C-alpha positions in Angstrom: -9.9 16.2 27.0 -7.9 15.6 23.9 -9.5 13.9 20.8 -8.3 12.6 17.5 -10.6 13.5 14.6 -10.3 11.5 11.4 -11.0 13.7 8.4 -11.2 13.5 4.6 -11.4 16.3 2.0 -11.3 17.3 -1.6 -8.4 19.7 -1.8 -9.6 21.5 -4.9 -11.1 24.6 -3.3 -8.4 25.0 -0.6 -4.8 26.4 -0.4 -3.5 23.4 1.4 -4.1 22.2 4.9 -2.2 24.8 6.9 -3.6 28.2 7.8 -2.7 31.0 5.3 -2.8 34.7 5.8 -4.7 35.5 2.6 -6.2 32.3 1.5 -8.7 29.7 2.7 -7.2 26.5 4.0 -8.7 23.2 5.3 -7.4 24.0 8.8 -9.1 27.3 8.8 -12.5 25.9 7.8 -12.3 23.2 10.4 -11.2 25.5 13.2 -14.1 27.9 12.3 -16.5 25.0 12.5 -15.3 23.7 15.8 -15.2 27.2 17.3 -18.8 27.7 16.2 -20.0 24.4 17.6 -18.1 24.5 20.9 -18.7 28.2 21.3 -15.0 29.0 22.2 -11.9 29.4 20.1 -10.6 26.0 19.1 -7.3 25.3 17.4 -6.2 22.0 15.8 -3.0 20.2 15.0 -2.9 18.0 11.9 -0.9 14.9 11.2 0.7 16.6 8.2 0.5 19.6 5.9 -0.9 18.8 2.4 -0.2 21.4 -0.3 -2.7 23.3 -2.4 -5.0 21.0 -4.3 -3.9 17.8 -2.7 -6.8 15.5 -1.7 -7.0 13.4 1.4 -8.8 10.1 2.1 -7.5 9.9 5.6 -5.9 12.7 7.7 -6.1 13.2 11.5 -6.0 16.2 13.7 -6.1 16.6 17.5 -8.0 19.2 19.5 -8.6 19.9 23.2 -12.2 20.3 24.1 -14.2 20.5 27.4 -17.1 18.4 26.0 -17.5 14.6 26.3 -17.8 13.8 22.6 -19.7 10.8 21.3 -19.6 10.0 17.6 -23.3 9.3 17.4 -24.1 12.9 18.6 -21.3 15.0 17.3 -20.4 13.6 13.9 -23.8 14.7 12.4 -23.5 18.1 14.0 -20.0 18.8 12.7 -20.6 17.4 9.2 -23.8 19.5 8.9 -21.8 22.6 9.3 -18.7 21.7 7.3 -18.8 22.3 3.5 -19.4 19.4 1.2 -15.7 19.1 0.4 -14.8 18.2 4.0 -16.0 15.3 6.2 -15.1 14.1 9.6 -15.2 10.3 9.7 -14.5 9.5 13.4 -13.7 11.0 16.8 -11.6 9.1 19.3 -10.5 10.0 22.8 -6.7 9.9 23.3 -4.2 10.4 26.0 -3.6 14.1 27.1 -0.1 14.2 25.5 -1.0 12.4 22.3 0.0 14.3 19.1 -1.6 13.9 15.7 1.6 15.1 14.2 4.4 13.6 16.2 2.9 10.3 17.2 2.2 9.2 13.6 4.1 6.0 12.8 3.7 6.1 9.0 1.8 7.9 6.2 0.8 6.5 2.8 0.3 8.5 -0.3 -1.0 7.6 -3.8 -0.4 9.5 -7.0 -2.9 8.8 -9.8 -2.1 8.9 -13.5 -4.4 8.5 -16.5 -2.9 7.2 -19.7 -5.7 8.6 -21.9 -7.0 12.1 -21.9 -10.2 12.1 -19.9 -12.0 15.4 -19.0 -13.8 13.6 -16.1 -10.4 13.0 -14.4 -9.2 16.6 -14.6 -8.2 17.5 -11.1 -8.2 13.9 -10.0 -5.5 12.1 -12.2 -2.5 13.4 -14.1 -2.6 12.8 -17.9 0.7 11.3 -19.0 0.7 10.1 -22.5 4.4 9.2 -23.2 5.4 5.6 -23.5 6.7 4.0 -20.2 9.2 1.2 -19.7 7.4 -0.3 -16.7 10.2 -2.8 -15.7 12.8 0.0 -15.6 10.4 2.2 -13.8 9.8 -0.4 -11.2 13.5 -1.1 -10.8 14.1 2.6 -10.1 11.3 2.5 -7.6 12.9 -0.2 -5.5 16.0 2.1 -5.1 13.9 4.3 -2.9 13.3 1.7 -0.2 15.0 2.0 3.1 16.5 4.9 5.0 18.0 7.7 2.8 18.7 11.4 2.7 15.9 12.6 0.3 17.0 16.3 0.1 17.1 16.0 -3.7 13.3 15.5 -3.6 12.5 18.2 -1.1 11.4 21.8 -1.7 14.2 24.2 -1.0 14.3 26.5 2.1 12.1 24.2 4.2 12.2 24.4 8.0 13.4 20.9 8.8 16.3 19.6 10.9 17.2 16.8 8.5 16.1 15.1 5.3 16.3 11.5 6.4 13.2 9.4 5.7 12.6 5.7 5.8 10.6 4.4 2.8 8.7 1.3 3.9 7.1 0.4 0.6 6.8 1.9 -2.9 5.2 0.4 -5.9 3.1 0.9 -9.1 -0.2 -0.6 -9.9 -1.8 -0.5 -13.4 -5.4 -1.2 -14.1 -6.7 -0.4 -17.6 -5.8 3.2 -18.4 -5.0 4.1 -14.8 -1.6 4.0 -13.2 -1.2 4.5 -9.4 2.0 5.0 -7.5 1.7 4.1 -3.8 4.4 5.0 -1.2 4.6 4.6 2.6 7.2 6.2 4.8 7.7 7.3 8.4 7.8 10.9 7.3 7.7 12.9 4.1 9.4 16.2 3.1 7.6 19.1 1.4 6.9 18.3 -2.2 8.7 15.0 -1.9 6.1 12.6 -3.4 5.4 14.8 -6.4 9.1 15.2 -7.1 9.7 11.5 -6.8 6.9 10.8 -9.2 8.2 13.3 -11.7 11.7 11.9 -11.6 10.4 8.3 -11.9 8.4 9.2 -14.9 11.6 10.6 -16.5 13.2 7.2 -15.9 10.2 5.3 -17.3 10.1 7.5 -20.4 13.9 7.0 -20.8 14.8 10.7 -20.2 16.8 9.5 -17.2 18.8 6.3 -16.9 18.9 4.1 -13.8 22.4 5.2 -13.2 21.4 8.8 -13.4 18.6 8.1 -11.0 21.0 6.7 -8.5 23.2 9.7 -8.9 20.2 12.0 -8.3 19.5 10.2 -5.0 23.0 10.8 -3.8 23.2 14.4 -5.0 21.1 16.1 -2.3 20.4 18.6 -5.0 16.8 19.4 -5.9 17.8 20.8 -9.3 19.0 17.3 -10.3 15.6 15.7 -9.8 12.6 15.9 -12.1 9.7 18.3 -12.1 7.0 18.3 -9.5 3.9 16.7 -11.0 0.6 18.5 -10.4 -0.7 18.4 -6.9 -4.3 17.7 -7.8 -3.6 14.0 -8.5 -2.0 13.4 -5.1 -3.9 11.7 -2.3 -3.0 11.2 1.4 -4.5 7.8 1.9 -3.6 6.6 5.4 -2.0 7.7 8.7 -1.1 5.0 11.3 -0.6 5.5 15.1 0.3 3.3 18.0 -2.7 1.7 19.6 -1.4 2.8 23.0 -2.3 6.5 22.5 -6.1 5.7 22.3 -8.2 5.6 25.4 -10.7 2.8 25.7 -14.2 3.9 26.6 
């Protein structure tokens, strides 16, 4: 039987989601836990691959197991074995061919920025002290909406067939000294959100004009875009799936 597991994690201690040959990943820790509990080798497939240090409020993975899983019984068992940085939130039975990766309709990320230096927020929000022209920043953000080739914001030498993504929403929210960028798309390229934020901050701080930002979007050249902002202030917030893949019990 195939199940979807909803998971959240603090990415600080891990070298990203995906298994690494010489480093500890979230996937490795979870697979070790499931293998121990189910007493047989268990592999998982995640809805996406977060980079080293990226946090996750909601991620999903699927696994095939021979046990009839009830949340009431199995959530406490799994969470008692997992380290304090990782938690499984829910377990749902899905159709045998459902994929946590390929059936995802959209994903939402947030990038958190603090406008004042705060030691408590180290590893949780990026300290950016330069003045920002918020109206210009927001105008640049609207240029991301819709279907575009986002190769300029992708890591180079990535194993993808194309760089086309559809941005469904993108906006900034400011509350006190905190600034949060939220973006939703059908798919994201490697390093895409961090590169977008770095480039938008250049626009907001007037290092890059709106016209230059438009030229960057058309360039398909990563060297034209801004820096990748730190990973530890990026959060995968939500992954949505069609209701039809879930099995009613």
